[in-house]
Phi, psi and omega in degrees: 000122184274140176277134178248144179264119178260125179280134179296164179299151183302317180293329176295317178297317179297318179298318179295322176295319179294319179295323178295318179295322178295316179295329179294332178291340178274337188256313185282131180293142180265132180193188182222153170255151171279149179239156178218154179282136177273181180296331180275358178094000179274153177277134179226152179286136176272119183299142175079014183250020181291131177229138176289144177285153183292323182237127180272147175253119180256129174276138180261175177297325180295324179299333178295326184267344179245041185278002179291145180294145180291136179246130178303143186302318183294325176292321180297316181294316181295330181271311189277328183299311178296323179295315179296320178297318178296319179296318179295317179295318178296318177297319178295320179296317179295319180296314180296315180293328177292323178292318180296317181288334180094027182282000000 
């Protein structure tokens, strides 16, 4: 009997990657490198200039679940309100037609 490797669901893999990144904020020191412009005008890291930041930012378990970028309220309303209204109207239409048909 041959063993088969089953790949986990895509969302499971994404969740595990996010959890690993969150745990990395607890282990890896937070700091900055100094940068300088090169001859071509691009910014490059200056070797040996790493400094720890004065205040560390710790991600919590809650941050793992609310990791979506913040959307301004007015943009959210302009996008989601019509969509939600259409879904509610469609749901009401399906419910009414199911009652009429006797389902």
